[in-house]
C-alpha positions in Angstrom: 26.5 7.1 42.5 26.7 4.4 39.8 28.2 4.2 36.4 26.2 4.0 33.2 27.3 1.4 30.5 27.3 4.0 27.8 29.2 6.6 29.8 33.1 6.8 29.8 34.7 4.7 32.5 34.6 6.4 35.8 31.8 8.8 34.9 29.2 9.2 37.6 25.5 9.6 37.1 23.8 12.6 38.6 20.5 10.6 38.8 18.5 8.0 36.9 18.6 8.1 33.1 15.5 9.8 31.7 13.4 7.5 29.6 13.5 8.0 25.9 10.2 9.3 24.4 9.0 8.2 21.0 8.8 11.0 18.6 5.5 12.8 18.6 3.3 11.8 15.7 3.0 14.5 13.1 -0.3 16.4 13.1 -2.8 15.2 10.5 -2.9 17.4 7.5 -5.9 18.3 5.3 -7.1 15.0 3.8 -5.7 14.0 0.5 -7.3 11.5 -1.8 -5.0 8.5 -2.2 -5.3 5.2 -4.2 -3.8 2.0 -2.9 -3.4 -1.1 -5.0 -3.7 -4.5 -3.3 -2.5 -7.9 -4.5 -2.0 -11.4 -3.1 -1.4 -14.8 -4.4 -0.5 -16.9 -1.3 -2.3 -18.1 1.8 -6.0 -17.5 0.7 -5.5 -14.4 -1.4 -9.2 -13.4 -1.2 -9.0 -13.4 2.6 -5.7 -11.5 2.5 -7.0 -8.7 0.3 -10.3 -8.5 2.2 -8.5 -8.3 5.6 -6.1 -5.6 4.2 -9.0 -3.6 3.0 -10.4 -3.6 6.5 -7.0 -2.6 7.9 -6.7 0.3 5.5 -10.0 1.6 7.0 -8.4 1.6 10.4 -5.3 3.6 9.6 -4.9 6.8 11.7 -6.3 10.0 10.2 -7.6 8.0 7.3 -11.0 7.1 5.9 -11.5 4.4 3.3 -14.1 5.9 1.0 -14.4 3.2 -1.7 -13.0 -0.1 -2.8 -13.1 -2.0 -6.1 -14.3 -5.5 -6.7 -11.8 -8.3 -6.4 -10.1 -9.3 -9.7 -8.0 -12.3 -10.7 -4.9 -11.7 -12.8 -2.0 -13.7 -14.0 1.4 -13.1 -12.2 3.9 -10.6 -13.8 6.9 -12.4 -12.4 8.4 -15.9 -12.5 6.3 -18.8 -14.0 4.8 -21.4 -11.8 3.2 -19.1 -9.2 -0.5 -18.8 -8.6 -2.8 -16.1 -10.1 -3.2 -12.9 -8.1 -6.2 -11.4 -6.5 -6.2 -7.6 -6.9 -8.2 -4.6 -5.8 -7.9 -0.9 -5.3 -8.9 1.1 -2.2 -9.7 4.8 -2.2 -8.5 6.7 0.9 -8.9 10.2 2.2 -5.9 10.5 4.5 -4.3 13.1 6.6 -1.0 11.1 6.6 2.0 12.4 4.7 3.0 10.1 1.8 6.0 8.5 3.6 3.9 8.0 6.8 1.2 6.3 4.6 3.9 4.1 3.0 5.1 3.1 6.4 1.6 2.1 7.4 1.1 0.1 4.2 4.4 -1.7 4.9 3.3 -2.5 8.5 0.1 -4.1 7.2 2.2 -6.1 4.7 4.4 -7.3 7.5 1.4 -8.3 9.6 0.3 -10.5 6.7 3.7 -12.2 6.5 5.2 -10.2 3.6 9.0 -10.6 3.5 10.7 -7.7 1.8 13.8 -8.5 -0.3 12.3 -11.7 -1.5 12.2 -12.5 -5.3 11.2 -9.6 -7.4 7.6 -10.0 -8.7 7.6 -13.4 -6.9 4.6 -14.8 -4.9 3.6 -12.9 -1.8 0.9 -13.0 0.9 0.2 -9.3 0.4 1.4 -6.4 -1.7 0.2 -2.8 -1.1 1.2 -0.1 -3.5 0.7 3.6 -3.1 -0.6 4.3 -6.6 -1.6 8.0 -6.5 -1.4 10.6 -3.7 -3.4 13.6 -4.8 -1.4 15.6 -7.3 1.8 14.8 -5.5 4.7 13.4 -7.6 7.9 11.8 -6.4 10.7 9.9 -8.0 12.7 9.1 -4.9 14.1 5.6 -4.8 12.1 4.7 -1.7 8.8 6.2 -2.9 7.8 6.8 -6.5 4.4 8.3 -7.0 2.5 7.8 -9.2 3.5 4.2 -8.9 5.8 3.2 -11.8 4.2 1.0 -14.4 0.6 2.0 -13.4 -0.2 2.8 -17.1 0.6 -0.7 -18.4 -0.8 -2.8 -15.6 -4.3 -4.2 -16.2 -4.4 -5.5 -12.6 -4.2 -1.9 -11.4 -6.1 0.0 -14.1 -9.3 -2.2 -14.2 -10.0 -1.9 -10.5 -9.0 1.8 -10.6 -11.5 2.3 -13.5 -14.2 0.8 -11.4 -13.7 3.3 -8.5 -12.3 6.4 -10.3 -12.8 6.4 -14.1 -12.2 10.1 -14.3 -9.1 10.1 -12.2 -6.2 12.0 -13.8 -3.0 10.1 -12.9 -0.3 12.8 -12.7 1.9 12.6 -15.7 -0.1 9.8 -17.4 -3.6 10.9 -18.1 -7.2 9.9 -17.3 -7.8 6.3 -16.1 -10.7 5.8 -18.6 -8.2 6.5 -21.5 -5.4 4.5 -20.0 -7.5 1.3 -19.9 -8.3 1.4 -23.6 -6.8 -1.6 -25.4 -6.1 -3.6 -22.3 -7.7 -7.1 -22.0 -10.3 -7.1 -19.2 -9.7 -9.0 -16.0 -11.7 -11.9 -14.6 -13.6 -11.5 -11.3 -11.9 -13.2 -8.4 -15.2 -14.7 -7.2 -17.4 -16.1 -9.9 -21.0 -15.5 -9.5 -21.5 -13.9 -6.1 -20.4 -10.7 -4.4 -17.0 -9.4 -5.5 -16.3 -7.4 -2.5 
């Protein structure tokens, strides 16, 4: 018999080490309506957002049921960065909120998003879980509804397009939240915005 590197010195193996199995994916739950904000201002932002919209439609146990037009908005963060292209996707998902967040972060990573970079700095792709049914969370790793949603035109205008009557838990109806905000410009002048 041989020795295993992680066993105490002199310990013998009874046989080969069993392979580790990945945890079983959780069963899909009854679909929940979720809203995801998308934004990009690097590496062809229109293409980044369109590609991410396609990828959202391919998530497990998830159906993309609507998407907004693409909008152009000024950056919130440091000066000198390009304008953003923003949109909102509407999903019916059987994924739990944290599982959905992990999927969104995986899409960001595939698009070259580097977490921990400058706050509100330029990025290839930013995906935010805005609303997840009536669910509310204030955990540090996942705050839903997304903080700041009520003051951000780049979220509210696309949301108004796809869900004007949506009641954002704790904030009110989108149609009312957008009052008084300056409208956004289309990202693609003239032609199709989607």
